[in-house]
FIVEXMI-432910 format. One line per 3 residues: number of its first residue (from 1); their letters; for each residue x, y, z negated of C-alpha. Coordinates in nm, 2 decimals, always signed. Layout:
N
NUM = A = X Y Z  ... $
//
This chain:
227
1 = XXX = +4.12 +0.15 +3.82  +4.21 +0.34 +3.51  +3.97 +0.13 +3.30 $
4 = XXX = +4.12 -0.19 +3.44  +4.47 -0.08 +3.34  +4.35 +0.00 +2.99 $
7 = XXX = +4.17 -0.34 +2.96  +4.49 -0.51 +3.07  +4.68 -0.38 +2.77 $
10 = XXX = +4.39 -0.34 +2.53  +4.13 -0.60 +2.63  +3.78 -0.56 +2.49 $
13 = XXX = +3.62 -0.85 +2.30  +3.26 -0.97 +2.26  +3.09 -0.83 +1.95 $
16 = XXX = +2.92 -1.16 +1.90  +3.21 -1.41 +1.92  +3.53 -1.21 +1.97 $
19 = XXX = +3.62 -1.37 +2.30  +3.76 -1.15 +2.57  +3.50 -0.98 +2.78 $
22 = XXX = +3.51 -1.03 +3.16  +3.52 -0.73 +3.39  +3.14 -0.74 +3.45 $
25 = XXX = +3.05 -0.79 +3.08  +2.96 -0.52 +2.83  +2.97 -0.54 +2.45 $
28 = XXX = +2.81 -0.89 +2.44  +2.95 -1.18 +2.66  +2.73 -1.38 +2.89 $
31 = XXX = +2.76 -1.69 +2.67  +2.64 -1.51 +2.36  +2.36 -1.35 +2.56 $
34 = XXX = +2.25 -1.70 +2.66  +2.29 -1.85 +2.31  +2.15 -1.56 +2.10 $
37 = XXX = +1.82 -1.67 +1.92  +1.54 -1.46 +2.06  +1.21 -1.44 +1.86 $
40 = XXX = +0.98 -1.36 +2.15  +0.76 -1.18 +1.90  +0.65 -0.94 +2.17 $
43 = XXX = +0.45 -1.22 +2.33  +0.24 -1.29 +2.01  +0.06 -1.00 +1.84 $
46 = XXX = +0.02 -1.21 +1.52  +0.38 -1.33 +1.50  +0.56 -1.42 +1.18 $
49 = XXX = +0.70 -1.07 +1.14  +0.35 -0.92 +1.16  +0.22 -1.18 +0.91 $
52 = XXX = +0.49 -1.09 +0.67  +0.31 -0.77 +0.59  -0.04 -0.92 +0.56 $
55 = XXX = -0.21 -0.78 +0.25  +0.09 -0.55 +0.18  +0.05 -0.26 +0.42 $
58 = XXX = -0.16 -0.19 +0.72  +0.05 -0.22 +1.04  -0.05 -0.22 +1.40 $
61 = XXX = +0.25 -0.41 +1.52  +0.56 -0.57 +1.38  +0.84 -0.75 +1.57 $
64 = XXX = +1.21 -0.82 +1.58  +1.43 -0.90 +1.88  +1.65 -1.18 +1.73 $
67 = XXX = +1.65 -1.43 +1.45  +1.93 -1.36 +1.20  +2.11 -1.67 +1.07 $
70 = XXX = +2.41 -1.68 +0.84  +2.74 -1.72 +1.03  +2.55 -1.68 +1.36 $
73 = XXX = +2.59 -1.45 +1.66  +2.34 -1.20 +1.53  +2.50 -1.18 +1.19 $
76 = XXX = +2.83 -1.09 +1.36  +2.66 -0.83 +1.58  +2.49 -0.66 +1.29 $
79 = XXX = +2.81 -0.68 +1.08  +3.01 -0.51 +1.35  +2.74 -0.25 +1.40 $
82 = XXX = +2.69 -0.17 +1.04  +3.04 -0.19 +0.89  +3.29 -0.17 +1.19 $
85 = XXX = +3.16 +0.14 +1.36  +3.05 -0.04 +1.68  +2.74 +0.18 +1.74 $
88 = XXX = +2.74 +0.07 +2.11  +2.59 -0.26 +1.98  +2.28 -0.06 +1.87 $
91 = XXX = +2.26 +0.10 +2.21  +2.27 -0.23 +2.39  +2.01 -0.38 +2.17 $
94 = XXX = +1.78 -0.08 +2.20  +1.79 -0.09 +2.58  +1.74 -0.47 +2.57 $
97 = XXX = +1.44 -0.46 +2.34  +1.28 -0.16 +2.51  +1.20 -0.37 +2.82 $
100 = XXX = +1.00 -0.60 +2.60  +0.83 -0.33 +2.40  +0.71 -0.15 +2.71 $
103 = XXX = +0.47 -0.45 +2.77  +0.29 -0.41 +2.43  -0.03 -0.21 +2.47 $
106 = XXX = -0.06 -0.10 +2.10  +0.28 +0.06 +2.12  +0.18 +0.29 +2.40 $
109 = XXX = +0.01 +0.52 +2.14  +0.33 +0.56 +1.94  +0.42 +0.93 +1.89 $
112 = XXX = +0.76 +0.91 +1.71  +1.04 +0.67 +1.62  +1.13 +0.69 +1.25 $
115 = XXX = +1.46 +0.52 +1.13  +1.49 +0.38 +0.78  +1.71 +0.65 +0.63 $
118 = XXX = +2.04 +0.63 +0.44  +2.09 +0.84 +0.13  +2.31 +1.14 +0.21 $
121 = XXX = +2.60 +1.00 +0.00  +2.58 +0.66 +0.18  +2.56 +0.84 +0.52 $
124 = XXX = +2.88 +1.04 +0.43  +3.06 +0.72 +0.32  +2.97 +0.52 +0.63 $
127 = XXX = +2.97 +0.81 +0.87  +2.66 +0.70 +1.06  +2.32 +0.53 +1.02 $
130 = XXX = +2.35 +0.19 +1.17  +2.00 +0.22 +1.33  +2.06 +0.55 +1.50 $
133 = XXX = +2.20 +0.42 +1.83  +1.92 +0.15 +1.84  +1.66 +0.42 +1.78 $
136 = XXX = +1.79 +0.67 +2.03  +1.82 +0.40 +2.30  +1.45 +0.31 +2.23 $
139 = XXX = +1.37 +0.68 +2.24  +1.53 +0.73 +2.58  +1.38 +0.41 +2.73 $
142 = XXX = +1.03 +0.45 +2.59  +1.02 +0.83 +2.63  +0.94 +0.89 +2.26 $
145 = XXX = +1.06 +1.15 +2.01  +1.32 +1.03 +1.76  +1.26 +1.19 +1.42 $
148 = XXX = +1.53 +1.13 +1.16  +1.42 +1.40 +0.91  +1.06 +1.29 +0.83 $
151 = XXX = +1.14 +1.00 +0.60  +1.38 +1.07 +0.31  +1.58 +0.84 +0.09 $
154 = XXX = +1.59 +0.99 -0.26  +1.80 +0.73 -0.44  +2.15 +0.61 -0.37 $
157 = XXX = +2.17 +0.23 -0.40  +2.43 -0.04 -0.34  +2.44 -0.24 -0.02 $
160 = XXX = +2.13 -0.46 +0.00  +2.32 -0.76 +0.13  +2.50 -0.78 -0.20 $
163 = XXX = +2.19 -0.78 -0.41  +1.97 -1.07 -0.53  +1.61 -1.10 -0.41 $
166 = XXX = +1.49 -0.94 -0.74  +1.75 -0.66 -0.70  +1.63 -0.58 -0.35 $
169 = XXX = +1.27 -0.52 -0.46  +1.31 -0.37 -0.81  +1.20 -0.01 -0.82 $
172 = XXX = +1.21 +0.02 -0.44  +0.87 +0.20 -0.42  +1.03 +0.51 -0.57 $
175 = XXX = +1.33 +0.53 -0.33  +1.16 +0.68 -0.02  +0.95 +0.99 +0.04 $
178 = XXX = +0.83 +1.21 +0.33  +0.87 +1.58 +0.42  +0.58 +1.66 +0.65 $
181 = XXX = +0.36 +1.94 +0.78  +0.02 +1.95 +0.95  +0.20 +1.87 +1.28 $
184 = XXX = +0.27 +1.52 +1.16  -0.09 +1.44 +1.08  -0.27 +1.16 +1.27 $
187 = XXX = +0.04 +1.03 +1.44  +0.15 +0.67 +1.52  +0.50 +0.61 +1.38 $
190 = XXX = +0.73 +0.34 +1.50  +0.95 +0.25 +1.19  +1.28 +0.09 +1.28 $
193 = XXX = +1.55 -0.09 +1.09  +1.83 -0.35 +1.15  +1.71 -0.67 +0.98 $
196 = XXX = +1.38 -0.77 +0.82  +1.46 -0.98 +0.51  +1.21 -0.96 +0.22 $
199 = XXX = +1.03 -0.67 +0.39  +1.05 -0.47 +0.07  +1.24 -0.17 +0.22 $
202 = XXX = +1.01 -0.15 +0.52  +0.71 -0.17 +0.30  +0.83 +0.11 +0.08 $
205 = XXX = +0.91 +0.33 +0.39  +0.57 +0.26 +0.54  +0.40 +0.35 +0.21 $
208 = XXX = +0.58 +0.68 +0.21  +0.48 +0.75 +0.57  +0.12 +0.66 +0.49 $
211 = XXX = +0.10 +0.96 +0.26  +0.07 +1.16 +0.58  -0.31 +1.20 +0.66 $
214 = XXX = -0.41 +0.98 +0.95  -0.08 +0.81 +0.98  -0.05 +0.47 +1.16 $
217 = XXX = +0.25 +0.25 +1.13  +0.42 -0.01 +1.36  +0.76 -0.17 +1.28 $
220 = XXX = +1.04 -0.29 +1.51  +1.37 -0.43 +1.41  +1.68 -0.57 +1.57 $
223 = XXX = +1.66 -0.90 +1.38  +1.46 -1.10 +1.13  +1.62 -1.33 +0.87 $
226 = XX = +1.52 -1.69 +0.92  +1.60 -1.97 +0.68 $
//
């Protein structure tokens, strides 16, 4: 009753299209849920996201939930999550994707979920890491540990979306490092991020994690850029 009164005066809107949400809708409206471009990567072990890292780094699995198109629903969702403080979007997407990821045999050996980290200065500026809610939702649904301290970002850098392709890859191999002990040896890490673009950031993170003896890497993201 109280929620209905609040919504009457302060109606909530869809994070994908900004239309008013109906009483039974949450964060993303029914129309956007129907129109959002799913990749179905979980149905194909050798999908396009997995192939993106061929010859670059050894990964057991790679997938993304949605395709990212400029001016599309997913871009609006990621923008609202990343810059507008709508962390509930990450939670919804994590719960959504977890149902698909539960069906993937190779992911049943995952030990920990590792988010791509922000530099402490960037974290202070933004107030949160945009993949935290996604990761913690996956953690709860898949019953996995969420480890935000293993992977470290040493270098503060400008927002990736404002960089050229060359700028996104230049010197990136030195940005990330790991802080590990013997307890982290021989683990399967699920590396997560918001959007796969060039794959350079994820590759750099994976290379850092592979410094850990016996480490195995899988990658899961909310979206993958598609031209």
